[in-house]
N, C-alpha and C positions, 0 to 999 in steps of 0.2 A: 563556704566558710562562715556565712552568717549564723549557721547553727552553733558556732563556738561561743556566741555571745552569752546566751543564758547560762549554759553550764559553766562558762568562765566566771560569770558573776557569782554563782553559787560556790565555786571552788575558792575564789578569792575570799569570800566571807568565811568559809570553813577554815581557811588558812589563817586569817587574822584572828578569828575567835580562838583557834588552837594556840596561837602565839601568846595571847593575853591570859588564857585560862590558868597557867601556873602561878600567876600573881595571887590568886585566891589561896593557893596552897602555901606559898612562901611568905606572903604578906609583904612583898617588895616588888618594885617595878622590874620588869624584865630589862636586860641590858640593851635591848633594841629600842626601848621606848623612853627611858628617862635615866640619866646618869646618876651616879652615887653621890649626890650632894650631901655633905656632912651637915648634921644638925637640922635636917629637914623634919619638921614636926608631923606627927600623924601619918607616917609613911604608909603603914598598912591600910589606913582608911583611903588615902588617895590612890594607892595602887589598886585596891578593890573597886573603887568608884570608876577609875579609868577603864578597868576591865569590863565593868557592867555597861558603861556607855558604849564601848566598842562592840560588845556582843549584842546589845540591843539594836545598834545601828545595823549590824550584819543581819540580824533577824528581819528587820524592816526591809532591807534590800532584797533578801531572799524571797520574802512574801510580797514584795513590790507594794509596800505601803509608803506612799510619798517618797518613793525610792530615789528619784533624782535629787530632791532636796536633802534627803538623809545622806546620800553619797557625797554631796557637796559639803555638808556640815562635817562629815567624818573626815574628808580630805583636809578641810581647813583646820580641824581639831588636831590631826596628826602633824600637819605642817607647822602649826603654831607651837605645839609641844616640842618639836625639833628645834625650831628657831629660838624659842625662849628658854628651853631646857638644855638641849644638847650642845648647841653652838656656843653659848657662853661658857659652859663647863669645859669644852674642848679648848677654847681659846684662852680662858683665864685660869683654869685649875689644872688640867691635864699636863703633867710635866713633859710628856713625850709626844706632844701634839704635832711635831714635825714629821712623825712617822704615819704613813697612811693606815697602817695596821690598827692604830689606836682609834681611828675613826670608823672602823669596819662595822662594829655592832650597831652604832647609831645610824649608819647610812641606810639601814633597812627601813627606817621610819619615813624619810622623804620618798622612797620608792613605793611604800604602802600608800602614802598620801597621793602620789601620782596615780597609783592604781585606783584609788577612790574617785579621783577626777575623771579618769578614763571610763569608769563604770557609770558615773553621772552622765557623761556624754552619750552613753549607749541607751539611755532612756529618753523618751520624747520630752521635748521642751514644754514646760508648764505654761499655759495661757494666762494672760493677765497677772503676771508675777509682780507683786507690789513690795515685797520685803527687800529693802535696800541692801542688807547684808548678803542675802542670797543672790541678788543681782551682781554684787561684787564678786562673790565666789564663782558665779557662772563664767566670769572672765578668765578664771584659772583653768577651765576645762582644756583649752588647747595646750596648756603647759603640762598636762598630766603625763604624756609620753616622755617629755623631757626630764621631769623629776624622776620617773622610773628609770630611764636610760642612763642618767648621769651616775646612778648607783651601779648599774650594770657595767658601764665603762670603767669606773673606778675599781670595781671588783675584778674586772679583766686585767687592769694594770697590776693589781695585787698578785695575780698569778705569776707575773714576771718578777716582782719584788720579793716574794716569799715562796720561792719554788719548793723548798724542802717541806714545810708544813702543808702546803697545798697538795703536793704530789703524794704525801702520806695518806691522803683521803681516798686516792684511787684504789679500788679493791685489788687485792693481791692476785686475783685470777685474771686480771687484765694486764697484758704485758705493755711495757713502754710507758710507765707512769709519768716520766718527765716529759715525754712527747705530748701526752694527753693534757698535761698541765699547761704547756705552752699553747697547744691547740685550743683548749677551752678559753684561755685568756684572750687569744686573738679573736676567737669567735664572739666573746662577750663585747669586746671593743668594737669590732666590725659591725655586728648586728645592732648594737646600741646606737652607733653613729648613723647607720642606715635608717633606723626607725626615726631618729630625730630629724633627719633631713628628707624623710619620706622617699628614700631610694628603694624601689621594689618593696614598699611598705608591707603589703600583705604577706609576701614570702618571707621577708626578714623577721617579722614578728612571729610568724608561724614557726620558723626554724628555731628562734630563740625559745619559744614556748616548749617545743619538742625537746630541745637540748636540756632545759632545766627540768622537764618532766622525767627524762631519762636519769638525771642525777638524783632526783627524788626517789626513783625506784631502786637504783643500784648502790647509792651512797647513803642518802639521808635516812630512809626507812630502816635499812639494816643497822645503822649506827644508833638510831633511836630505840630499836628493839633490844640491842645489845646493852645499852646503858641509858634507860629512860630518865633516870633521876640524877645522873652525874652532872656536876657543875651547874646545879640549879636547873636541871632538865634542858641543858643547852642543845643536845642532839634532838630531843623531842621538839623544841621550839624551831630549830633549823629546818626540820622536815616540813612543818606547817608554813614556814616562810617560803620555802621552795615551792610549795603548792600555790601560795598566793602570788608568787612571781610568775610562774608559768601560766597561771590563770590570767594575769594582767596582760601578758604577751598575746594570749589567745584572743582576748577581747579586742585588743588593738588590731589584730589580724582580721577578726570578724567585722569590726567597724570599717576597716579599709575596704573589705569586700562589699559591704553594704553601701558605702559611699560611692564606690566605683559603679555599682549597678544603677544608683540614682542618677549619676552623671551620664550614663549611657543613653 
């Protein structure tokens, strides 16, 4: 399973880069990264700068150029954007913030931040680290799986709260769409909790990654092909987010296998 780590890093980076790339086309933030604050100046500039930073970080990780530090900064960047952008908006502005569904788009950002911290932990620790900010970010590495899995668990709960819209995503050629909706929700909750508490960690993360990868193939890619530009490329972005999420799960599984071998 250690062999999952490097492909997982690359897939995560491709997923994140794909998620932010529509911001160049639309001149706006994707709904997963920053909410629609009114009267925000120079939105197109900030959206493009955000995308450039994210893509540059992904390139550095793929080519392993100061990859651990870059991953830490990327994770901190995404987490800070969520905490200082999305959370205030949801709490202070969003009129329906008591519904989990209104939080759904933004919940991808802490999951991506968690993925960045997971990837940071998959690279060797840098010797003689002197930068205080990076030292502080290093402390967030153990929280990477938690940030990732809290989103998975909440998405699992959404499967039970919003059965009709979720079941509509199940392809028509698969019978029992309601059953699969509940099954997927239970699986997201159970596997997310298992990863957080390190219960059969390697297996739980592997199964979560496989499940999301299957969704990528049978749900997200067909929807993106059918309507790549609809709702500001929502299906296109969702396919890349699914890739980033299954990649994160695979890296967690690979790291669990690697750590187990070290302990043996």
